[in-house]
C-alpha positions as CSV (number, residue, x, y, z in Angstrom):
1,M,0.0,0.0,0.0
2,I,1.3,3.5,-0.9
3,T,0.5,6.3,1.4
4,T,0.7,10.0,0.3
5,Y,0.2,13.2,2.2
6,S,-0.4,16.8,1.1
7,S,2.6,18.9,0.6
8,P,4.1,21.1,3.3
9,L,3.5,24.1,1.0
10,A,-0.2,23.4,1.1
11,R,-0.1,23.4,4.9
12,T,1.8,26.7,4.8
13,H,-0.9,28.2,2.6
14,L,-3.5,27.1,5.2
15,V,-1.6,28.9,7.9
16,I,-1.4,32.0,5.8
17,V,-5.1,31.9,5.2
18,I,-5.8,31.3,8.9
19,S,-3.9,34.4,9.9
20,T,-5.6,36.4,7.2
21,L,-9.0,35.4,8.5
22,L,-8.3,36.4,12.0
23,T,-6.9,39.9,11.0
24,G,-10.2,40.8,9.4
25,F,-9.2,40.7,5.7
26,S,-11.6,37.8,5.2
27,F,-14.3,37.8,2.7
28,N,-16.6,35.0,1.4
29,A,-19.8,34.9,-0.4
30,I,-22.9,34.3,1.6
31,A,-25.8,34.8,-0.7
32,A,-27.8,37.9,0.0
33,D,-31.1,36.0,0.7
34,T,-29.7,34.3,3.9
35,T,-32.3,35.8,6.3
36,D,-35.1,36.2,3.9
37,K,-38.4,34.9,5.0
38,I,-39.1,32.1,2.6
39,E,-42.4,32.5,1.0
40,K,-44.9,29.6,0.8
41,I,-43.7,27.0,-1.6
42,E,-46.3,25.4,-3.9
43,V,-46.9,21.7,-3.4
44,W,-44.8,20.8,-6.5
45,G,-42.0,23.3,-6.0
46,T,-38.2,22.8,-6.1
47,T,-35.8,24.7,-3.9
48,I,-32.4,25.5,-5.3
49,T,-29.8,26.3,-2.8
50,N,-26.5,27.9,-3.8
51,G,-24.6,28.6,-0.6
52,S,-27.5,30.2,1.3
53,L,-29.3,31.5,-1.8
54,L,-32.8,30.1,-2.2
55,Q,-35.0,30.0,-5.2
56,D,-38.5,28.5,-4.9
57,D,-41.1,27.0,-7.1
58,I,-39.0,25.9,-10.1
59,E,-42.1,24.4,-11.8
60,K,-42.5,27.6,-13.7
61,R,-39.2,26.8,-15.5
62,Q,-40.8,23.7,-17.1
63,A,-37.5,22.0,-16.8
64,D,-36.8,19.1,-19.0
65,H,-33.0,19.4,-18.9
66,L,-30.7,20.1,-16.1
67,S,-29.7,23.4,-17.8
68,D,-33.2,24.7,-17.2
69,L,-32.6,24.4,-13.5
70,L,-28.9,25.4,-13.1
71,R,-27.6,27.6,-15.8
72,D,-28.5,30.9,-14.1
73,Q,-26.5,30.0,-11.0
74,A,-23.2,31.8,-10.7
75,G,-20.2,29.5,-11.4
76,I,-22.2,26.5,-12.8
77,D,-23.1,25.5,-16.3
78,V,-24.6,22.4,-18.0
79,G,-23.1,21.0,-21.2
80,G,-24.7,18.9,-23.9
81,S,-27.9,19.5,-25.9
82,H,-29.0,15.9,-25.9
83,S,-30.6,14.3,-22.8
84,M,-28.0,11.6,-22.8
85,V,-25.1,14.1,-22.8
86,Q,-26.1,16.6,-20.1
87,G,-23.2,17.1,-17.8
88,I,-22.7,19.5,-14.9
89,N,-19.7,21.9,-15.0
90,I,-18.5,24.0,-12.0
91,R,-15.8,26.5,-12.6
92,G,-14.6,24.7,-15.7
93,V,-14.4,21.3,-14.0
94,D,-16.8,18.6,-15.4
95,E,-18.8,16.1,-13.5
96,L,-16.1,13.4,-13.4
97,D,-14.2,15.6,-10.9
98,L,-17.3,16.7,-8.9
99,N,-19.3,15.3,-6.0
100,I,-22.8,14.7,-7.5
101,T,-25.4,12.7,-5.6
102,V,-29.2,12.0,-6.0
103,D,-30.8,11.3,-2.6
104,G,-27.3,10.8,-1.2
105,V,-26.4,8.2,-3.8
106,T,-23.2,8.9,-5.7
107,Q,-23.3,9.4,-9.4
108,N,-19.5,9.0,-9.9
109,N,-19.3,7.3,-13.3
110,N,-17.2,7.4,-16.4
111,M,-19.5,5.6,-18.9
112,F,-18.5,6.7,-22.4
113,H,-16.8,9.8,-23.8
114,H,-19.6,10.3,-26.3
115,S,-22.3,10.2,-23.6
116,G,-22.8,11.9,-20.2
117,N,-22.7,10.3,-16.8
118,L,-25.9,11.7,-15.3
119,L,-29.5,10.5,-15.7
120,I,-31.5,12.9,-13.6
121,N,-35.2,13.9,-13.9
122,A,-35.7,17.5,-13.1
123,D,-39.5,17.2,-12.6
124,I,-39.4,15.1,-9.4
125,L,-36.8,17.1,-7.6
126,K,-37.6,18.6,-4.2
127,A,-34.2,20.4,-3.6
128,V,-31.0,21.1,-5.3
129,D,-28.1,22.0,-3.1
130,I,-25.2,23.5,-5.0
131,N,-21.6,23.7,-3.6
132,V,-19.6,25.9,-5.9
133,G,-16.1,25.0,-5.0
134,T,-15.0,22.5,-2.3
135,N,-15.3,24.7,0.9
136,S,-15.8,22.0,3.5
137,V,-14.2,18.6,4.5
138,L,-17.7,17.2,4.4
139,T,-17.7,17.0,0.6
140,G,-15.2,15.6,-1.9
141,G,-14.5,16.6,-5.5
142,L,-12.0,19.0,-7.0
143,S,-14.5,21.8,-7.5
144,G,-17.5,21.2,-5.3
145,G,-20.7,19.4,-6.4
146,V,-24.4,19.2,-6.5
147,A,-26.8,17.2,-4.2
148,F,-30.2,16.5,-5.7
149,E,-33.1,15.4,-3.5
150,T,-36.4,13.9,-4.8
151,K,-39.8,14.4,-3.3
152,D,-41.5,11.8,-1.1
153,A,-45.0,11.4,0.3
154,A,-44.3,13.3,3.5
155,D,-43.4,16.4,1.5
156,L,-46.7,16.4,-0.5
157,L,-49.4,15.4,2.0
158,D,-51.2,18.0,3.9
159,P,-51.5,17.3,7.7
160,Q,-55.1,16.3,7.4
161,Q,-54.7,14.4,4.2
162,D,-54.5,10.6,3.8
163,F,-54.3,10.5,0.0
164,G,-53.3,12.8,-2.8
165,A,-52.4,12.7,-6.5
166,R,-51.0,14.9,-9.2
167,L,-51.5,14.7,-13.0
168,H,-49.2,16.7,-15.3
169,A,-49.0,17.2,-19.1
170,D,-46.6,19.3,-21.1
171,Y,-46.0,20.1,-24.8
172,S,-43.0,21.8,-26.5
173,S,-43.2,23.0,-30.0
174,N,-39.5,22.1,-30.6
175,D,-40.2,19.1,-30.3
176,S,-41.5,16.9,-27.4
177,A,-44.5,16.1,-25.3
178,G,-45.0,14.2,-22.1
179,G,-46.7,13.8,-18.8
180,S,-46.4,12.4,-15.3
181,A,-48.7,10.9,-12.7
182,T,-48.0,10.9,-9.0
183,V,-49.9,9.3,-6.1
184,Y,-49.0,9.6,-2.5
185,A,-50.8,8.3,0.6
186,Q,-50.6,7.9,4.4
187,L,-51.3,4.2,4.5
188,T,-51.3,4.0,8.4
189,D,-50.5,6.4,11.2
190,S,-46.8,5.7,10.6
191,I,-46.4,4.5,7.0
192,D,-46.6,6.6,3.9
193,A,-46.0,5.8,0.2
194,L,-45.3,7.5,-3.1
195,G,-45.5,6.3,-6.7
196,Y,-44.3,8.4,-9.6
197,L,-44.2,7.8,-13.3
198,T,-43.2,10.1,-16.1
199,Y,-43.0,9.7,-19.9
200,T,-41.5,12.0,-22.5
201,D,-41.7,11.5,-26.3
202,R,-39.0,13.5,-28.0
203,H,-38.3,14.2,-31.7
204,N,-35.6,16.0,-33.6
205,F,-35.6,19.7,-32.7
206,D,-34.5,22.7,-34.8
207,D,-31.5,24.8,-33.8
208,G,-31.4,28.6,-34.0
209,D,-30.6,28.6,-37.7
210,G,-33.6,26.4,-38.4
211,N,-31.6,23.2,-39.1
212,E,-33.1,19.9,-37.9
213,V,-30.9,18.3,-35.3
214,Q,-30.9,14.6,-36.1
215,G,-30.4,11.9,-33.5
216,N,-33.0,13.0,-30.9
217,E,-35.9,10.6,-31.7
218,G,-36.4,8.9,-28.4
219,E,-38.4,8.3,-25.2
220,I,-37.6,9.0,-21.5
221,T,-39.3,7.2,-18.7
222,N,-38.8,7.5,-15.0
223,G,-40.5,5.5,-12.3
224,I,-40.1,5.9,-8.5
225,M,-41.5,4.0,-5.6
226,K,-41.0,5.2,-2.0
227,L,-42.1,3.7,1.3
228,G,-41.6,5.6,4.5
229,W,-42.0,4.4,8.1
230,D,-42.1,6.9,11.0
231,V,-40.9,4.7,13.8
232,D,-41.7,7.4,16.4
233,D,-41.5,11.2,16.6
234,H,-37.7,11.1,16.2
235,S,-36.9,8.4,13.7
236,R,-37.8,7.4,10.2
237,F,-36.9,4.8,7.6
238,E,-37.4,5.2,3.9
239,L,-37.0,2.6,1.2
240,S,-36.9,3.8,-2.4
241,Y,-36.6,2.3,-5.9
242,D,-35.8,4.6,-8.9
243,K,-35.5,3.5,-12.5
244,Y,-34.7,6.0,-15.3
245,T,-34.5,5.0,-19.0
246,D,-33.5,7.1,-22.0
247,E,-33.8,5.1,-25.2
248,G,-34.1,6.1,-28.9
249,D,-32.6,6.3,-32.3
250,Y,-29.4,8.2,-31.4
251,Y,-25.9,8.8,-32.8
252,I,-23.2,6.9,-31.0
253,K,-21.2,10.2,-31.0
254,T,-24.1,12.1,-29.5
255,N,-21.9,14.8,-27.9
256,F,-20.5,15.9,-31.3
257,G,-23.8,17.2,-32.5
258,S,-25.8,16.6,-35.6
259,N,-23.6,18.5,-38.1
260,Y,-20.6,16.4,-37.4
261,N,-22.4,13.1,-37.5
262,E,-24.2,14.0,-40.8
263,S,-21.1,15.4,-42.5
264,N,-19.2,12.2,-41.7
265,E,-22.2,10.0,-42.9
266,L,-22.6,8.4,-39.5
267,E,-25.9,6.6,-38.9
268,T,-28.1,6.6,-35.9
269,Q,-28.7,3.4,-34.0
270,E,-30.9,2.1,-31.1
271,I,-29.3,3.1,-27.8
272,E,-30.7,2.4,-24.3
273,Y,-29.3,4.2,-21.3
274,T,-30.6,3.2,-17.9
275,R,-30.1,4.1,-14.2
276,T,-31.5,1.8,-11.5
277,T,-31.2,2.8,-7.9
278,V,-32.3,1.1,-4.7
279,S,-31.6,2.7,-1.3
280,L,-32.6,2.5,2.3
281,A,-32.3,5.7,4.4
282,Y,-32.7,6.3,8.2
283,E,-33.2,9.6,9.9
284,L,-32.9,10.4,13.6
285,D,-33.8,13.8,15.0
286,H,-33.2,14.6,18.6
287,G,-32.8,18.3,18.1
288,D,-29.5,19.9,19.1
289,M,-28.3,16.7,20.7
290,L,-28.2,14.6,17.5
291,N,-29.5,15.0,14.0
292,L,-28.5,12.0,11.9
293,R,-29.1,10.8,8.3
294,T,-27.6,7.5,7.0
295,S,-28.2,5.4,4.0
296,I,-27.1,2.3,2.1
297,Y,-27.6,2.0,-1.6
298,Q,-26.9,0.3,-4.9
299,N,-26.8,2.4,-8.1
300,E,-26.3,0.9,-11.5
301,L,-25.9,2.6,-14.9
302,S,-26.2,0.6,-18.1
303,Y,-25.2,2.0,-21.5
304,M,-26.3,-0.3,-24.3
305,P,-26.2,0.3,-28.1
306,T,-27.1,-2.9,-30.1
307,D,-25.8,-6.0,-28.3
308,T,-23.0,-4.4,-26.3
309,E,-23.4,-3.1,-22.8
310,G,-21.3,-1.0,-20.5
311,Q,-22.2,-1.4,-16.9
312,S,-21.1,0.6,-13.9
313,K,-22.4,-0.3,-10.4
314,H,-21.9,1.5,-7.0
315,T,-22.7,-0.2,-3.7
316,G,-22.2,2.3,-0.9
317,Y,-23.2,4.1,2.3
318,T,-23.4,7.6,3.8
319,V,-23.5,8.8,7.4
320,L,-23.9,12.4,8.3
321,A,-24.7,13.7,11.8
322,E,-24.9,17.1,13.6
323,S,-24.7,17.8,17.3
324,V,-24.7,21.1,19.1
325,V,-22.7,21.2,22.3
326,Q,-23.2,24.1,24.8
327,G,-20.4,25.2,27.1
328,D,-18.2,28.2,27.5
329,L,-18.4,28.2,23.7
330,V,-21.0,26.8,21.4
331,H,-19.8,23.9,19.2
332,T,-21.8,22.7,16.2
333,L,-20.2,19.4,15.3
334,R,-20.8,17.8,11.9
335,Y,-19.3,14.4,11.4
336,G,-19.8,11.2,9.4
337,A,-18.5,8.8,6.8
338,E,-19.1,7.8,3.2
339,G,-17.9,5.1,0.9
340,Y,-18.6,2.9,-2.0
341,E,-17.3,0.0,-4.0
342,Q,-17.6,0.6,-7.8
343,T,-17.4,-2.2,-10.4
344,S,-17.2,-1.5,-14.1
345,K,-17.4,-4.0,-16.9
346,L,-18.1,-4.4,-20.6
347,I,-20.5,-7.1,-21.8
348,E,-20.3,-8.1,-25.5
349,Q,-22.7,-10.8,-26.8
350,G,-22.9,-12.2,-23.2
351,I,-19.1,-12.2,-22.7
352,T,-17.8,-10.0,-19.8
353,S,-14.5,-8.2,-20.1
354,N,-12.7,-5.2,-18.7
355,E,-13.8,-5.9,-15.1
356,E,-12.4,-3.2,-12.8
357,T,-13.0,-2.1,-9.3
358,A,-12.6,1.0,-7.2
359,D,-13.0,1.4,-3.4
360,S,-13.5,4.8,-1.9
361,H,-14.0,5.6,1.8
362,A,-13.8,8.8,3.9
363,I,-14.4,9.8,7.5
364,Y,-14.8,13.5,8.4
365,L,-15.4,15.9,11.2
366,E,-15.8,19.7,11.4
367,D,-16.5,21.9,14.4
368,E,-18.2,25.3,13.9
369,I,-17.1,27.2,17.0
370,A,-19.0,30.3,18.0
371,L,-16.2,32.4,19.6
372,T,-18.5,35.3,20.1
373,N,-22.1,36.1,18.9
374,K,-20.5,37.6,15.8
375,L,-17.4,35.5,15.1
376,S,-17.1,31.8,14.4
377,V,-14.4,29.5,13.0
378,T,-14.8,26.0,11.6
379,P,-11.8,23.7,11.5
380,G,-12.2,20.3,9.8
381,I,-10.4,17.1,9.1
382,R,-11.1,14.3,6.6
383,Y,-9.4,11.0,6.2
384,N,-9.5,9.7,2.6
385,H,-8.8,6.1,1.4
386,Y,-9.0,5.1,-2.3
387,K,-8.0,2.0,-4.1
388,V,-8.3,0.9,-7.8
389,D,-7.7,-2.3,-9.6
390,M,-7.5,-1.9,-13.4
391,F,-6.2,-4.1,-16.2
392,S,-5.9,-3.4,-19.9
393,P,-5.9,-6.7,-22.0
394,G,-4.6,-4.9,-25.1
395,T,-1.4,-3.7,-23.4
396,G,-1.1,-6.2,-20.6
397,D,-0.7,-3.2,-18.3
398,S,-2.4,-2.9,-15.0
399,L,-2.8,-0.6,-11.9
400,D,-3.5,-2.0,-8.5
401,K,-2.8,0.8,-6.0
402,T,-4.0,2.5,-2.9
403,W,-3.8,6.1,-1.8
404,T,-4.6,7.5,1.7
405,D,-4.5,11.1,2.8
406,F,-5.6,13.4,5.6
407,T,-7.0,16.7,4.3
408,F,-7.8,19.7,6.4
409,G,-10.1,22.7,6.1
410,L,-10.7,26.0,7.9
411,A,-13.4,28.5,7.5
412,T,-14.4,31.6,9.4
413,K,-17.5,33.9,9.5
414,Y,-17.8,37.4,11.0
415,L,-21.0,39.3,11.3
416,V,-19.8,42.9,11.0
417,N,-23.3,44.3,11.7
418,D,-26.9,43.5,10.8
419,Q,-26.1,44.1,7.1
420,W,-22.6,42.9,6.4
421,T,-21.1,39.4,6.8
422,V,-17.6,38.4,5.8
423,T,-16.2,34.9,5.7
424,A,-13.3,32.9,4.2
425,A,-12.3,29.3,3.8
426,A,-9.4,27.2,2.7
427,T,-9.9,23.5,2.1
428,E,-7.5,20.8,0.9
429,L,-8.5,18.6,-1.9
430,F,-8.0,14.9,-2.6
431,Q,-9.3,12.7,-5.4
432,G,-8.1,9.3,-6.6
433,P,-8.1,8.4,-10.3
434,G,-11.4,7.2,-11.6
435,L,-11.9,3.9,-13.4
436,R,-11.5,3.7,-17.2
437,E,-14.6,4.5,-19.1
438,T,-17.0,1.6,-19.1
439,Y,-18.2,1.4,-22.7
440,T,-14.9,1.1,-24.5
441,D,-12.2,-1.4,-25.2
442,Y,-9.3,1.0,-25.7
443,D,-5.8,-0.1,-24.8
444,T,-4.4,1.7,-21.8
445,T,-1.1,2.3,-20.2
446,F,-0.6,3.1,-16.5
447,D,2.1,5.1,-14.8
448,Q,3.0,3.0,-11.8
449,N,4.0,6.1,-9.9
450,L,0.6,7.7,-10.5
451,K,-0.3,10.2,-7.8
452,A,-3.8,11.1,-6.5
453,E,-5.0,14.6,-7.4
454,T,-4.6,17.0,-4.5
455,G,-4.6,20.8,-3.9
456,V,-6.2,23.6,-2.0
457,N,-9.3,25.7,-2.6
458,Y,-9.2,29.2,-1.2
459,T,-12.4,31.4,-1.1
460,V,-12.8,35.0,0.2
461,G,-15.8,37.1,-0.1
462,A,-18.5,39.4,1.5
463,A,-22.2,39.7,1.6
464,Y,-24.6,42.6,2.3
465,Q,-28.4,42.6,2.9
466,Q,-30.7,45.4,3.9
467,Y,-34.5,45.9,4.2
468,N,-36.4,49.0,3.3
469,V,-33.5,50.9,1.7
470,F,-33.3,52.9,-1.5
471,G,-37.0,52.7,-1.8
472,L,-36.8,48.9,-2.1
473,D,-38.3,46.3,0.3
474,R,-35.0,44.4,0.2
475,I,-31.6,44.5,-1.5
476,G,-28.8,42.0,-1.2
477,F,-25.3,41.6,-2.7
478,S,-22.6,39.0,-2.5
479,V,-19.2,38.5,-4.0
480,D,-17.0,35.5,-3.9
481,V,-13.3,35.4,-5.0
482,F,-11.6,32.1,-5.3
483,R,-8.4,30.4,-6.2
484,T,-8.2,26.6,-6.7
485,E,-4.9,24.9,-6.9
486,I,-5.0,21.3,-8.3
487,N,-1.8,19.3,-8.1
488,D,-1.0,16.2,-10.3
489,Y,-4.1,16.7,-12.4
490,I,-5.2,13.6,-14.4
491,D,-6.8,14.7,-17.7
492,N,-10.0,12.7,-18.1
493,W,-9.7,13.2,-21.9
494,S,-6.4,11.3,-22.0
495,V,-7.9,8.3,-20.1
496,G,-9.0,6.3,-23.1
497,K,-11.4,9.0,-24.4
498,G,-11.2,8.7,-28.1
499,N,-7.5,7.8,-28.1
500,P,-6.2,4.5,-29.4
501,V,-4.2,4.3,-26.3
502,G,-5.3,5.9,-23.1
503,E,-2.7,7.1,-20.6
504,Y,-3.1,7.2,-16.9
505,V,-0.5,9.9,-16.1
506,N,-0.3,13.0,-14.0
507,S,-0.4,15.9,-16.4
508,G,0.9,18.6,-14.1
509,D,-0.6,21.3,-11.9
510,Y,-3.5,23.7,-12.7
511,V,-4.7,26.9,-11.1
512,I,-8.3,28.1,-11.5
513,K,-9.0,31.7,-10.5
514,G,-12.2,33.7,-10.7
515,V,-15.1,35.5,-9.1
516,E,-18.8,35.0,-8.6
517,S,-21.3,37.7,-7.5
518,T,-25.0,38.0,-7.1
519,L,-27.3,41.1,-6.7
520,T,-30.9,40.6,-5.6
521,M,-33.7,43.1,-5.0
522,R,-37.4,43.1,-4.3
523,K,-40.0,45.9,-4.4
524,D,-43.7,44.9,-3.7
525,D,-44.5,42.2,-6.3
526,F,-41.4,42.8,-8.4
527,N,-38.1,40.9,-7.9
528,A,-34.8,40.9,-9.8
529,R,-31.6,38.9,-9.6
530,L,-28.3,39.5,-11.4
531,T,-25.3,37.2,-11.4
532,Y,-21.9,37.4,-12.8
533,S,-19.2,34.7,-12.8
534,S,-15.7,34.5,-14.3
535,S,-13.5,31.4,-14.2
536,N,-10.1,31.0,-15.8
537,S,-7.9,27.9,-15.6
538,E,-4.3,27.5,-16.5
539,S,-1.8,24.6,-16.6
540,Q,1.4,25.7,-14.8
541,E,3.4,23.6,-17.3
542,T,1.9,24.5,-20.7
543,G,-0.4,27.5,-20.1
544,E,-3.4,25.6,-21.6
545,V,-6.8,25.6,-20.1
546,L,-9.1,22.8,-18.9
547,R,-11.1,21.5,-21.8
548,Y,-14.5,22.6,-20.5
549,E,-13.6,26.1,-19.2
550,V,-16.7,28.3,-19.5
551,G,-15.1,31.7,-19.1
552,D,-17.2,34.8,-18.3
553,S,-21.0,34.7,-18.0
554,L,-23.9,36.5,-16.4
555,S,-27.6,36.0,-15.9
556,L,-30.5,38.4,-15.3
557,G,-33.8,37.2,-13.8
558,L,-36.9,39.5,-13.5
559,G,-40.2,38.5,-12.0
560,Y,-43.5,40.1,-11.3
561,E,-46.6,38.8,-9.5
562,F,-50.0,40.1,-10.8
563,T,-51.7,39.0,-7.6
564,E,-55.1,40.3,-8.6
565,Y,-55.0,37.9,-11.6
566,D,-53.2,35.0,-9.9
567,V,-50.4,35.2,-12.5
568,N,-46.6,35.5,-12.1
569,V,-44.4,36.4,-15.1
570,N,-40.7,35.8,-15.3
571,W,-37.9,36.8,-17.7
572,T,-34.4,35.2,-17.7
573,T,-31.4,36.3,-19.8
574,L,-28.3,34.2,-20.0
575,V,-25.1,35.7,-21.5
576,T,-21.8,33.9,-22.1
577,L,-18.9,35.9,-23.6
578,S,-16.7,34.5,-26.4
579,D,-13.6,32.7,-25.2
580,D,-10.4,31.9,-27.1
581,V,-8.6,29.0,-25.5
582,V,-5.8,26.6,-26.2
583,Y,-6.3,23.0,-25.4
584,G,-4.4,19.9,-26.7
585,G,-2.2,22.2,-28.8
586,A,-5.2,23.6,-30.7
587,D,-6.7,27.0,-30.7
588,I,-10.4,26.8,-30.0
589,N,-12.8,29.7,-30.3
590,K,-15.9,29.4,-28.1
591,K,-18.5,31.7,-29.6
592,G,-20.4,34.0,-27.2
593,Y,-24.1,34.0,-27.0
594,D,-27.1,35.5,-25.3
595,V,-30.4,33.6,-24.7
596,H,-33.7,35.0,-23.4
597,N,-36.5,33.0,-21.9
598,I,-39.9,34.1,-20.7
599,S,-42.6,32.3,-18.7
600,A,-46.0,33.0,-17.2
601,Q,-47.7,30.9,-14.6
602,W,-51.4,31.0,-13.7
603,L,-52.7,29.6,-10.4
604,P,-56.4,30.5,-10.6
605,A,-58.1,31.3,-7.2
606,S,-61.3,29.7,-8.6
607,A,-59.4,26.4,-9.2
608,P,-56.7,26.3,-6.5
609,N,-55.5,22.8,-7.5
610,L,-54.8,23.8,-11.1
611,T,-51.6,25.3,-12.4
612,L,-51.1,26.4,-16.0
613,T,-47.7,27.5,-17.3
614,F,-46.7,29.0,-20.6
615,G,-43.1,29.8,-21.7
616,I,-40.9,30.6,-24.6
617,E,-37.3,29.4,-24.5
618,N,-34.7,31.1,-26.7
619,L,-37.0,33.9,-27.6
620,L,-34.8,35.4,-30.2
621,D,-33.9,32.0,-31.8
622,E,-30.2,32.3,-31.0
623,Q,-27.8,29.8,-32.7
624,Y,-25.6,28.7,-29.8
625,Y,-23.8,26.0,-27.9
626,S,-22.8,25.8,-24.3
627,H,-19.1,26.3,-23.5
628,A,-19.4,23.3,-21.2
629,S,-20.1,21.1,-24.2
630,Y,-17.5,19.4,-26.3
631,T,-16.2,22.0,-28.7
632,S,-13.5,22.1,-31.4
633,D,-13.1,23.7,-34.8
634,T,-15.2,21.0,-36.4
635,V,-17.6,20.1,-33.6
636,Q,-20.3,22.4,-32.2
637,D,-23.2,20.8,-30.2
638,Y,-25.9,23.4,-31.1
639,E,-28.9,23.7,-28.8
640,S,-32.6,24.2,-29.4
641,G,-33.9,27.2,-31.2
642,R,-37.1,29.0,-30.2
643,N,-39.3,26.7,-28.3
644,F,-42.9,27.3,-27.1
645,K,-43.8,25.4,-24.0
646,I,-47.1,24.8,-22.3
647,S,-47.9,22.6,-19.3
648,A,-50.8,21.9,-17.0
649,S,-51.0,20.1,-13.7
650,Y,-53.8,19.3,-11.3
651,I,-53.5,18.2,-7.7
652,F,-56.3,16.1,-6.2
């Protein structure tokens, strides 16, 4: 077994940051809506949390792609126009290096370089918790992550209700239709259940130039069953089964877009992509003394064109607890563990090959110490253990290696006054090399001295919030400046992705620098939100960027509630500036774009269980592709042009 530890230089950086925090030069973004009174959320709402920024009732977005939920969040983007390619990007780092979970279940996969690794249904989501950057030892990943949580019966039932149901239908002019049915019930005084089924029929859409984007004819289904048992007033078990299937007549090189596939005379084929998840969760709530959530799970992804299947399976556990200890100082302890065993294999005509395994385990503890009623510090420690066992038949090369490491973090928060809060954080990073992509048979070579990726994420920022000022009911502002240092980076694109020989090597050190800011305001029934983010990565050896660097972007959201008509109207503008980058020795120009979306939602007082939503996406019919998508001089994954959407839901 080989054991590695973070460099003394990283420890020195932490000490410097600690001293900086305590001298008052500390800043960190706490979103301006921290103390807002959260308005009543509709029964079928979704709460998006970015730091402490809350956005409620995402139903009005009519989300059928993760980009509909996440693109207007500072520091985050979603690449890929196709449902099978959607991938989350945070500060230029793609999902292979992020910590992404659904109901606590890890989604850490490397399925196929022409597909994505995430099969997530936006409609059933209850909450989306975004961590832009790794700012706590409680989470892994090189640049943060996203935790998705789905609804259950306890969320939907009114206190006096034993049974409920929701029917939903939607239509998009460009070019899909679908619907969902949900039933939820209190079966006994202590047992509740939920059943959910959704179906979407998709066709080839037109891009902003009016070109038909081939390879999108398919169907998406998602079925969920949940059974909850409230043992007593303090504890609860929940068993869930979740199956998501995306199948259709698709291109094998889906992420390259229709133009590339057509110009190279590639044909579509039947492809089925499935996620199946089974989990058992337990919650224990004894207030400040102990609040615990733990789960065990199995999560399997299957990517299957024709008679060949790539299969990735995770069997894992999570434990997270919080306890408040009162003494001379108030300590809020957060502690737990997480781990999984991953198996990856390729099955061709019933014959299994390329069987590989990875084992990941971590134990962590952080203590938020209230030194005064205004100043708190949060030190943390995490123990990481990671092991892989990989073998490439084509080269006869293998890698059977273990890495262990302690990583540390420190954060501080200072409440300057009722309006201003300043904080800062420094967190060490650790990530072992992921398994080779599942659906390939590329030859691979391994550096036997391969190191785990390590580094430090530094964040400084400030937040302001005030009520009844400048003629507004509320105004808030936050800014977050960050620097992420990644040592011994392993380029995912070189690990068998499209190369005849994939190489597991450390490709050097990277630095990612940038800023994220948010401005929010409300006046009576009008609200506005403006975000700006900039992220720039650089290899310390070559000066090149990370492949999926997004660059500079901003978003503007405007909303108005016509309370007398039971209607709310929203406008969203997304702008990404052009970005000239160098990657793999090639100059790549990522074209800038601006996209405008509008929506109107009617909740008639005369029919309180009915919701009607109308929207227009890409109002000006912009021809564009996300900078988080695969891009080169010959490949542009163009997204949908103007798209009229209408949906209706009724709750019984």
